[in-house]
LUMTORVEX-414607 format. One record per residue (C-alpha): x negated, y negated, z; residue in three letters. Coordinates in steps of 0.1 Angstrom, whole numbers, padded with zeros to 4 digits, always signed. Example, Ala and Ser with C-alpha at 12.3 -4.5 7.8 and 13.67 -1.06 7.14 Angstrom:
! LUMTORVEX-414607
-0123+0045+0078ALA -0137+0011+0071SER 
//
This chain:
! LUMTORVEX-414607
+0467-0215+0412MET +0448-0201+0383ASP +0443-0223+0353GLY +0454-0213+0318PRO +0436-0184+0302VAL +0415-0195+0273ARG +0414-0173+0242SER +0379-0165+0230PRO +0365-0187+0203ILE +0368-0171+0168SER +0337-0178+0147ILE +0343-0175+0109PRO +0325-0146+0093PRO +0306-0171+0070GLU +0291-0188+0101ILE +0282-0154+0116CYS +0264-0146+0084GLY +0244-0178+0084ILE +0234-0173+0120ILE +0224-0136+0115CYS +0203-0145+0084GLN +0183-0173+0102ASP +0146-0166+0098PRO +0142-0170+0136ALA +0165-0140+0143ILE +0145-0109+0151ARG +0155-0072+0146TYR +0164-0068+0183ARG +0186-0099+0181ASP +0207-0083+0154LEU +0213-0053+0177HIS +0225-0078+0203THR +0249-0095+0179PHE +0266-0061+0173CYS +0282-0064+0208SER +0292-0101+0205VAL +0322-0098+0182SER +0336-0079+0153GLN +0325-0107+0128ALA +0290-0107+0142PHE +0289-0069+0142ARG +0298-0066+0106SER +0271-0090+0094GLU +0244-0077+0118ALA +0251-0041+0108GLU +0249-0050+0071ARG +0214-0065+0076LEU +0203-0038+0100LEU +0211-0011+0075TYR +0195-0027+0044ILE +0160-0016+0056THR +0155+0010+0083ILE +0123+0023+0099ARG +0125+0055+0120LEU +0098+0073+0140ARG +0102+0106+0157GLY +0128+0133+0159THR +0152+0116+0183ARG +0155+0084+0163CYS +0159+0103+0130ILE +0186+0125+0145LYS +0205+0094+0158ALA +0204+0077+0124PHE +0216+0109+0106CYS +0245+0112+0131THR +0255+0075+0127THR +0257+0075+0089VAL +0275+0109+0090ALA +0302+0093+0112ARG +0302+0059+0093ARG +0292+0067+0057PRO +0297+0031+0046TYR +0266+0021+0065LEU +0245+0045+0043ALA +0259+0027+0012LEU +0241-0005+0023ARG +0207+0012+0027LEU +0181+0000+0002LYS +0148+0009+0019LYS +0142+0038+0043LEU +0109+0045+0061ILE +0107+0079+0079LEU +0077+0087+0101TYR +0083+0125+0102MET +0072+0147+0131PRO +0053+0179+0124PRO +0073+0207+0108GLN +0073+0228+0140MET +0092+0200+0158ASP +0121+0202+0133LEU +0149+0228+0132GLU +0169+0238+0102ALA +0198+0218+0114ASP +0176+0187+0116ASP +0166+0191+0080LEU +0202+0196+0069SER +0212+0163+0087ARG +0184+0145+0069ILE +0195+0159+0036MET +0231+0148+0042HIS +0219+0113+0051ALA +0200+0112+0018PHE +0231+0123-0001SER +0251+0094+0014LEU +0224+0068+0006SER +0233+0065-0030VAL +0219+0029-0033ASN +0185+0037-0019LEU +0157+0022-0039LYS +0126+0026-0017ASP +0119+0058+0001LEU +0088+0063+0023GLN +0082+0097+0040ILE +0051+0095+0061LEU +0033+0116+0086LYS +0036+0103+0122ASP +0000+0095+0128ASP +0007+0088+0165THR +0007+0125+0170ARG -0031+0127+0167GLY -0033+0144+0133ILE -0054+0116+0118GLY -0063+0118+0082ASP -0052+0154+0077LYS -0032+0156+0044PRO +0005+0162+0046GLY +0014+0198+0045ASP +0052+0199+0046ALA +0069+0220+0019VAL +0107+0216+0026GLN +0112+0197-0006ARG +0148+0208-0009TRP +0159+0179+0014ILE +0149+0155-0014LEU +0166+0172-0043GLU +0200+0168-0059GLY +0208+0133-0046HIS +0224+0104-0066ARG +0200+0077-0055PHE +0176+0064-0082ARG +0144+0052-0066LEU +0121+0024-0077ARG +0094+0031-0051ARG +0084+0064-0035PHE +0057+0068-0008THR +0046+0102+0005ASN +0020+0113+0031SER +0042+0141+0046TYR +0048+0166+0019PHE +0022+0185-0001GLN +0023+0165-0033PRO +0023+0197-0054GLN +0059+0205-0043VAL +0073+0172-0054LEU +0071+0177-0092VAL +0108+0186-0097ASP +0119+0158-0075PHE +0098+0133-0094LEU +0111+0146-0127LYS +0145+0136-0116ASN +0135+0101-0106GLN +0126+0084-0139PRO +0131+0049-0126ALA +0101+0050-0102ILE +0078+0021-0109ASP +0056+0023-0077THR +0042+0056-0065LEU +0021+0059-0034VAL +0006+0094-0027LEU -0016+0098+0003LYS -0037+0129-0006CYS -0074+0137-0008LYS -0074+0159-0039GLY -0053+0166-0069ASN -0016+0161-0067ALA -0007+0183-0096GLU +0023+0162-0105ILE +0014+0153-0141CYS +0043+0173-0154ALA +0066+0145-0141ALA +0069+0119-0170PRO +0075+0088-0147LEU +0080+0066-0178PRO +0084+0034-0157MET +0054+0039-0135LEU +0033+0007-0133SER +0018+0007-0098THR -0001+0037-0085LEU -0019+0042-0051ASP -0036+0075-0047SER -0069+0094-0045SER -0096+0092-0071ALA -0088+0128-0081ALA -0052+0118-0090VAL -0066+0089-0112VAL -0086+0115-0131GLN -0056+0138-0133GLU -0033+0111-0146PHE -0059+0101-0173SER -0058+0134-0192TYR -0046+0126-0227PRO -0026+0158-0230SER -0002+0146-0203TRP +0024+0119-0205HIS +0013+0084-0216LYS +0009+0061-0186ARG +0013+0023-0186ASN -0002+0016-0152ILE -0008-0021-0145LYS -0018-0020-0108ARG -0040+0008-0094LEU -0055+0016-0060GLN -0076+0047-0052PHE -0100+0059-0026GLU -0134+0075-0025PHE -0142+0096+0006VAL -0177+0109+0010GLN -0181+0106-0027SER -0213+0110-0047THR -0225+0089-0076ASP -0216+0117-0101VAL -0180+0119-0087GLN -0177+0081-0089GLU -0189+0079-0124LEU -0164+0106-0135ALA -0136+0084-0121THR -0148+0053-0139PHE -0148+0073-0172VAL -0112+0082-0165ALA -0104+0044-0161LEU -0109+0040-0199THR -0073+0054-0203GLN -0059+0024-0185TYR -0080-0004-0201ASN -0052-0018-0223LYS -0026-0020-0195SER -0044-0024-0162LEU -0044-0059-0146LYS -0053-0052-0110SER -0076-0026-0094LEU -0083-0019-0057SER -0110+0006-0046ILE -0115+0018-0011ARG -0147+0037-0002ARG -0155+0055+0030LYS -0187+0074+0042ASP -0202+0074+0007SER -0239+0070+0014ARG -0246+0090-0018ASN -0224+0069-0039GLY -0233+0041-0063LEU -0246+0007-0050ASP -0217-0017-0048ILE -0233-0039-0075ALA -0236-0009-0099VAL -0200+0001-0089LEU -0187-0033-0098THR -0206-0033-0131ALA -0191+0001-0139CYS -0156-0013-0134VAL -0164-0042-0156ALA -0177-0020-0184SER -0145+0000-0185GLN -0120-0027-0176LEU -0134-0060-0188PRO -0099-0077-0190ASP -0086-0071-0155ILE -0074-0102-0135LYS -0078-0088-0099TYR -0106-0066-0085LEU -0110-0055-0049ARG -0137-0032-0037ILE -0137-0024+0000MET -0168-0003+0011ASP -0165+0011+0046TYR -0199+0029+0044THR -0226+0022+0069THR -0262+0022+0055LYS -0295+0028+0073LEU -0313+0003+0050GLU -0312-0034+0046THR -0310-0049+0011TYR -0333-0079+0005HIS -0322-0084-0031VAL -0295-0110-0040PRO -0259-0097-0038PHE -0245-0089-0073LEU -0278-0102-0089PRO -0270-0095-0125PHE -0242-0109-0148PRO -0210-0089-0149ILE -0186-0090-0178ARG -0151-0096-0165LEU -0135-0118-0191ASN -0102-0128-0173HIS -0110-0122-0137ILE -0092-0145-0113GLU -0096-0129-0079THR -0126-0109-0067LEU -0125-0093-0032VAL -0156-0075-0020LEU -0165-0058+0013ARG -0202-0047+0010PRO -0214-0018+0031PRO -0226-0027+0067THR -0258-0019+0084ARG -0260+0009+0110ALA -0278+0001+0143TYR -0300+0031+0139ASP -0299+0068+0128ASP -0269+0073+0151THR -0247+0058+0124ASP -0231+0033+0148LYS -0218+0004+0127ASP -0234-0029+0136SER -0207-0048+0116LYS -0236-0067+0100ILE -0238-0068+0062SER -0264-0045+0046ALA -0272-0075+0024TYR -0295-0099+0041MET -0282-0128+0019GLU -0247-0124+0032LEU -0256-0127+0069ARG -0259-0165+0069THR -0236-0193+0057PRO -0262-0206+0034GLU -0268-0172+0018GLY -0230-0166+0014ARG -0226-0200-0003LYS -0255-0193-0026CYS -0240-0159-0036ALA -0206-0175-0041ALA -0221-0202-0064GLU -0240-0175-0084ARG -0210-0152-0088ILE -0185-0180-0097THR -0210-0194-0123THR -0214-0159-0139ALA -0176-0155-0140LEU -0161-0187-0154PRO -0124-0177-0150THR -0129-0167-0113LEU -0109-0190-0090THR -0110-0169-0058ARG -0138-0150-0042LEU -0135-0132-0009VAL -0165-0117+0009ILE -0155-0095+0038VAL -0179-0088+0066GLY -0177-0094+0103LYS -0154-0122+0093HIS -0135-0129+0061ILE -0149-0157+0040HIS -0128-0170+0011GLU -0143-0192-0016PHE -0120-0211-0040ARG -0132-0228-0072LYS -0115-0256-0089ASN -0119-0248-0126LEU -0116-0285-0137GLU -0142-0299-0113THR -0163-0269-0105GLY -0160-0277-0068VAL -0161-0246-0044ILE -0143-0248-0011SER -0147-0223+0017GLU -0125-0211+0046GLN -0124-0183+0070GLU -0093-0160+0068LEU -0077-0143+0098LYS -0067-0113+0078ALA -0064-0099+0043LEU -0031-0091+0026ASP -0035-0053+0022ASP -0009-0053-0006GLN -0023-0083-0025ASP -0033-0061-0054TRP +0003-0050-0059MET +0014-0086-0065LYS -0006-0092-0097VAL +0016-0096-0128SER 
//
């Protein structure tokens, strides 16, 4: 004889919420919870649809279909990251579905539209022009990232997004978006050309506090022109990050650092990451002369590396002889922290990442090796 049938245990929604929000729960676990019970599904879906990352045509289509059938899910969406396939892989209906999904996502605050770099297109700038999928929606973004569209086609869209405070434009030349006021913009990540473009006094006044830009195959003349443009930000800027690639004809990193200091003496955070390989070895001390940075707290430097030979193969060894040994790095750290009395954190990046921290009260310098750098550290400076 069969025993009595037990009814399934009903877990209160509050308990389901606590379980779903546990830090140990992974993204895939939330998907599993959707099939456990209605209470688990409600909480798991809420968390799944706060931030969504989609790559490829199939996943993007599936998302658009889901929110079209269940619009309440789109209302929960705060952050959307789309890795877009090439234009030729998208049909007009696909773009219309994406546009409809945007129209439903009225609470969206962070939109990132990126090229799908897994398709082998590398550093090629975004060339999409179907800007109409972005326009006419009710969401009011705080952050916008683009590496998919040609930036020139985004002017009207940006004009209608006055609340944007963080703008990331992955482009190699001018963006031609200065006609967009962007009154709340405080964090900008772009090319050196955009920095110069935004500095023109004839355009809208900018109050940028955090800035990152990139030099690619730049010359010393091009770099100096960018540093002149930085004078427009000297009253507001607190954090600056510079990335440089393949710039053998650019300024020496010590001169580059001095140029920043001359234009922005009051910044609190400075990072210069030089991914150039040099054919020569420098026997002079690293940053040998005093640099005027009155309020600097964090200084992160990646000096150029030495090539094996004229084949340009990177040896991953610092071009500065002083930085190749623990004793040399310690000597450089003591010299730099002495010259910069407000500096509490110095990071020297080479084959390994060496962090030096100085206690301002005792003057004691401690050293540790980091596993990785926080790539968005510069954005967190207030």
